[in-house]
N, C-alpha and C positions, 0 to 999 in steps of 0.2 A: 560390460562384459558378456559377449555370447560365449556358447559350447565351445566353438572353436581356438579362441584367444584363451579360453580355460584348459583345452585339454594342450592345448601348443607349449604353454608354460607348464602344466603337469611333467608332461614330454621330458621338456630340456631340464628341468627340474632333477629327474633320473630319482625321483623319490617313488614308491608304491605306495598304493592309496592308500594302507595304514600310517604309513610315513606323515604322509601332506597330509592328512586327517590332524594327525596329533599337532605339527608342527603349525597349523591353521586352527586349533581348538575345536575343530568339529568331529561326526562321528563318519564313520566310512559310507554310512548311507548318504549322507551328506554330499560328498567326495561324490560320487556316483550317482546322484541328483543332479550334480554341476556338469558330469562329462555329458547327463544324455538332455543338459537345455532347460534343465530346471533354472528360476530367475535366482542368481545369485543377489544378496540385499547390496544394496550401493555403500552402504555403509562397511561392506569385505573390500569391495574392488580393488581399493589402494593398500589394502592388508596383503591382501592375495597375491599382488604384482611382485610387493616387493619383497615377499618371505619367498615366493616362489622362485625368482629370480636369482637368490643368493647361492655361491658357488656348493653343489651340493654333496662336498665334502664337507664340508663344515657344518653342516645340515645333521648329518649323520652322525657327526661326534657330537654335538648338542644333543640330540634326540635318544643316541644313546646312554648317555649319564642324565640318569633321571634327577638328582640337582644340578645338570646343568655345567656347562664345561667350568673348571676349575683356571685362575689364570695358570697356574704352572703347565697343566693340557694343552690351552690353547697357547702359550709360547713354544710348547716343544712342538708344534704342529706346525704353527708357523716357521718355526727355524728348520725343520725337516722339508717346506716347499719355500723358502725362501727366494730362490732362484727363480722360479714359477710366477712367484706374485710378483717380484721386482721387477718381470719384466711386463707388468700389467700399469700404464702412466697412472692410473687414481690412484694404485697402493704403492707407488713410490711417491708423488705427491704426498700425502695422508703421514705416511713413513718417515720422509723429511718435515713435515710439520708438527709430529708427535716428538719427533729426535730437537727438534729446536727447541719447542717448548721445553722439555724436562731441561735440557742441557742450561734454559735461561733460571728455571727453578732451581737447579743445583747450585749455580754461578750463585745464583742471589741469597741461598743458604749460607753458603760458604762467605760471604760477604759480609752478613748480619753476624754469624760466629765470628771472623776474624775481626771486628770492633768490639767484641763482649771485652 
């Protein structure tokens, strides 16, 4: 990863330098160095790509909570933005898959309870 790619990812992430530093577990000075072309360790490249390409709203929510996101907080966020998320095919596929898994677990639990 070169400085150009890093800067593009940082720009698309809509995060400030300190937010990106917190997310990536580095100092703000390290972010500055990477922006200016200092070598990024190869062990960090996939991690950087994965995390800077996430939805910036979710990242900001996570960063705003010192203990991370609670399930209730995340669920509220998803419910409020569900229509927008649903427009994205990969999100729909994950929701359908998760819903099927949950439904199967509930049905199996009910069957076991009725057999007792």
